C-alpha positions in Angstrom: 76.2 111.6 111.2 79.2 112.3 109.0 78.4 113.2 105.4 81.1 112.0 102.9 81.7 112.2 99.2 80.2 109.2 97.4 83.6 108.0 96.2 85.1 107.9 99.8 84.0 104.6 101.2 85.6 103.3 104.4 84.7 100.2 106.4 84.7 99.8 110.2 83.2 101.0 113.4 84.2 104.3 115.0 85.8 103.9 118.5 87.6 106.1 121.0 91.3 105.3 121.4 94.1 106.8 123.4 96.2 108.8 120.9 99.3 107.1 122.3 98.1 103.8 121.0 97.7 105.3 117.6 101.3 106.7 117.8 102.6 103.2 118.8 100.8 101.6 115.8 102.5 104.1 113.4 105.9 103.6 114.9 105.5 99.8 114.9 104.7 100.0 111.2 108.2 101.1 110.6 109.9 98.2 112.3 113.5 99.2 113.1 114.3 102.3 111.0 117.9 102.3 112.1 119.4 105.8 112.0 116.8 107.4 109.9 113.4 108.9 111.1 110.1 107.1 110.8 108.2 108.8 107.9 104.4 109.1 108.2 102.0 110.8 105.8 99.0 112.6 107.3 96.5 112.9 104.5 92.9 113.9 104.2 90.6 116.4 102.4 91.0 120.1 102.9 89.7 121.3 106.3 89.6 117.7 107.7 91.8 118.3 110.7 95.1 117.0 109.4 97.4 119.6 111.0 95.6 119.1 114.3 96.2 115.4 114.4 99.8 115.7 113.0 100.5 118.2 115.8 99.1 115.9 118.5 101.2 113.0 117.2 104.3 115.1 117.0 103.8 116.3 120.6 104.1 112.7 121.9 107.3 111.8 120.0 110.5 113.8 121.0 112.5 114.8 117.9 109.4 115.0 115.6 109.2 117.3 112.7 106.0 118.3 110.8 106.4 119.1 107.1 103.4 120.8 105.4 102.7 120.0 101.7 101.4 123.6 101.4 105.0 124.8 101.8 106.3 122.7 99.0 103.3 123.5 96.8 103.4 127.3 97.6 102.8 129.2 94.3 103.0 125.9 92.4 100.1 123.8 91.0 97.6 122.6 93.7 98.8 119.0 93.3 101.7 118.8 90.9 104.4 119.0 93.5 105.1 115.4 94.3 108.4 115.2 92.5 109.7 118.2 94.5 108.6 116.5 97.8 110.1 113.2 96.8 113.5 114.4 95.7 114.2 117.2 98.1 112.4 116.2 101.4 111.4 112.5 101.5 114.4 110.9 99.8 117.1 112.7 101.9 115.0 112.3 105.1 114.7 108.6 104.5 118.5 108.4 104.2 118.8 110.1 107.6 120.3 113.3 106.1 119.4 116.8 107.2 116.9 118.6 104.9 117.1 122.3 104.2 115.0 123.0 101.1 113.8 126.1 99.4 111.2 125.2 96.6 111.7 127.1 93.3 108.9 129.6 94.0 110.4 130.6 97.3 113.5 131.9 95.5 111.5 133.3 92.6 109.2 135.3 94.8 111.5 136.1 97.7 110.0 134.0 100.5 112.4 133.7 103.4 113.3 130.6 105.4 113.4 127.0 104.3 111.7 123.6 104.9 113.9 121.9 107.4 114.3 118.4 108.9 117.2 118.3 111.2 119.6 115.3 111.2 118.7 113.0 114.1 114.9 113.6 113.8 113.0 110.6 115.1 109.7 111.1 113.2 108.8 113.1 110.1 105.1 113.8 109.6 104.2 115.0 106.1 100.8 116.8 106.4 98.5 118.0 103.7 96.1 117.0 100.9 97.9 114.5 98.8 100.6 113.7 101.3 99.9 110.0 101.1 99.4 109.9 97.3 100.4 106.8 95.4 103.5 108.4 93.8 104.9 109.0 97.3 103.7 105.9 99.0 107.0 104.0 98.9 108.7 106.7 100.9 106.5 106.3 103.9 106.4 103.8 106.8 102.7 104.5 107.5 99.8 106.8 106.5 97.0 108.4 108.4 93.8 109.3 106.6 91.8 112.0 108.4 88.1 111.7 107.4 85.7 114.5 108.2 82.2 115.8 107.5 81.8 117.7 104.2 79.9 120.6 105.6 82.2 121.1 108.5 85.2 120.9 106.2 83.8 123.7 104.1 83.0 125.9 107.1 86.5 125.4 108.5 88.2 126.1 105.1 86.3 129.3 104.4 86.7 130.5 108.0 90.5 129.8 107.8 90.9 131.9 104.6 88.9 134.8 106.0 91.3 134.8 109.0 94.2 134.9 106.5 92.7 138.0 104.8 90.3 137.0 102.1 86.7 138.3 102.1 84.0 135.7 102.8 83.1 135.7 99.0 86.8 135.4 98.0 87.2 132.6 100.5 84.2 130.7 99.3 85.3 131.1 95.6 88.8 129.8 96.5 87.3 126.9 98.3 85.2 126.0 95.3 88.2 126.3 93.0 90.3 124.1 95.2 87.6 121.5 95.5 87.2 121.4 91.7 90.7 120.0 91.6 90.8 118.1 95.0 87.8 115.9 94.2 89.0 114.4 90.9 92.5 114.0 92.3 91.5 112.1 95.3 88.8 110.1 93.5 91.6 108.8 91.2 94.3 108.3 93.8 92.1 107.0 96.7 94.7 107.4 99.5 92.3 106.2 102.2 92.6 102.7 100.8 96.3 102.7 101.7 95.9 104.1 105.2 97.4 102.5 108.3 95.0 104.4 110.5 91.8 106.2 109.6 91.0 108.9 112.1 88.0 111.2 112.4 88.5 114.9 112.3 84.9 115.7 113.2 84.5 113.3 116.1 81.4 114.9 117.6 79.4 113.8 114.5 80.1 110.1 115.3 78.1 110.3 118.6 81.3 109.7 120.5 82.9 112.0 123.1 86.7 111.6 123.1 88.8 113.3 125.8 91.7 115.5 125.1 94.0 112.5 125.2 91.9 110.4 122.8 91.2 110.2 119.1 88.3 108.6 117.2 89.5 105.9 114.8 88.0 103.1 112.7 88.5 99.9 114.7 89.0 97.9 111.5 92.3 99.8 110.9 93.7 99.8 114.5 
């Protein structure tokens, strides 16, 4: 059984679906985008499995690009980065223009590279906590909300930060600090209510057993 925050209420029955059907639903939501890419937000709480699902979707659509909100938010506020994302990534991408963007902190702190969306991209997936927030919703054609068990999210998040070099105590402290901002932000914004598709990032806890070609989704949303 999946344990969720009290504020996060979703309706429907979990079911196994071929991931290609989910991709088709997302692309169909865009209608005919013309010469621009389809723009999809992949949102969910930290450690929910957003990057995994975004990667699986991208692998099925040639010309896809995944943009991570963590790159725009790097060395910025946890959640006060939406204006940067809108102006420098989503708006030009929606016009079909190439994106090569270095957020202010990248220049200030000497981070190399850039966030890039090549011209001619077919699908842009913006992945991260807050990707589908209300202030950015008009830029997207569709949104995926990835819902996962609370305890498993925490285990993943702490384990990920230990791999990145934090001690277990440091990773746990960072997780708690992040959650202290994530919870009120999401409770206020409620992006799951705008989702085109609600997917499960901890499918084993639903009692279902999807294959490598499947995802678990709420049938009321698909």
